[in-house]
N, C-alpha and C positions, 0 to 999 in steps of 0.2 A: 504494500500499499504506500503510495507516494504522499508525503506530507507537503501540502501546498502552503504552509505557513500560517494557516488559520488557528491552529492550536497554539502556537507560540504567540501570535497576536492577541489571543484571548487571555493568556496567562501572564504575558510579559509586557505587552505594550499598552496596557491600558485600563485606566479607570473608566474609559468610555464603555468598554464591554461590560464591566461590572455594573455601571449605571443602567445600561440597557437591560441587563438581567434583572436588576432590582425593579425597574419600571414595569417590565413585562410580568414579573412575579406579582407586583401589586395589582395589575389589571386582572391576572388570572385568579388571584385570591378574591378579588371583588366579584368576578364572575362566579366563583365557587359559592360565595355567600348568597348571591341571587338564586343560583340553581338549587342550593341545598336547603334554603329556608322559604322565601316566598313562593318559589316554583314547586316545591315538594309539599304537597298537602299532607294532612294528617293520614289520609287514606293510603297515599303512596308510601309514606314512612312505615305504616303498619303492614300493608299487603305485599311489600317487596321482600318480606322475610319468609323463609320456608315455614309452613304450617300455620301461617297467619292470613292467607288469602281466602276471600270469601266469594269472589266473582270469577276472575280469571286466574290462571296459575301464577304464583309468585314470581316465576322466571320472567314473565312479560313485564310486570311492574318494575322489577330490578333492572331489566334491559332498557326499558324506557327511561327510567330515572338516570341511569349511567349515560344514556344517549344524549340527554339534555346537557350533562356536564361535558360530554365530547364535543357537542355543538359549540359551546362556549369556548372551548379550547381552540377549535378550528377558527371560529370567528375572530378571536383575539390574535392567534399566532399566524393564521393563514396557512397552516400545515396540516393537511388531513391525516398524515401518518401519526402525528402527535395526538390528534383526536381519537384515532383508533386505540392508541396506547392508553389514553384516559379512559375510554369506554370500558376496556377490559380491566384496568387496575381499579377504577372506581367501583365497578361491580364486585370484584374480589374483596376489596377493603370493606364495603358495605355488607357483604355476605359474612365476613368474619365477625363484624359487629352484631349482625342478626343472630349469629350462633353463639354470641356472648364470649367470644375469644378475647375481647378487650372492650374497654368502655368508650364513651363518646369522645373524651379527650384524646385518646390514642387514635381513634378513627379519624378525627379532624386533623390531627398532627400528621398522619400518613397521607391524607389527601393533600395537605399543604406541601409536604415533601415532594409529592408528584408534580405539583404546580412549579416548584422550584426546579425540578428536573426538566420539565417542559420548557421553562424560560431559558435555561442554559442551553438546551439542545436547539431551541429556536434561534438564539443569538449566534451560536456556532454555525448552524445551517445557513442562515441568512447573511452572516457576517462575512 
């Protein structure tokens, strides 16, 4: 794999890259707040968990909810591949919370770590 200098530019040459990552992370975190709170109804929050769905299968609820998050990632970064990553990881993280593997604070921390990863990857990919 040939290094075209972007890695060194990101790590060595600049506060600009770190500022871009920080700004993009802020937008992604704000999008997360919108998608996880006002756009996730109580019904979605309940029925996306295994054993709690009363209308359609929980997998549909979880897939749709994670898809809303994926849409925000694509909208903000312009990179559909990052949206697909968000779709998968968001669903897996929420499934872990539904199965009581961890609490809400850990759940939200994992989601925000994903947003930081997307921001760094987007700056690297577009830089």
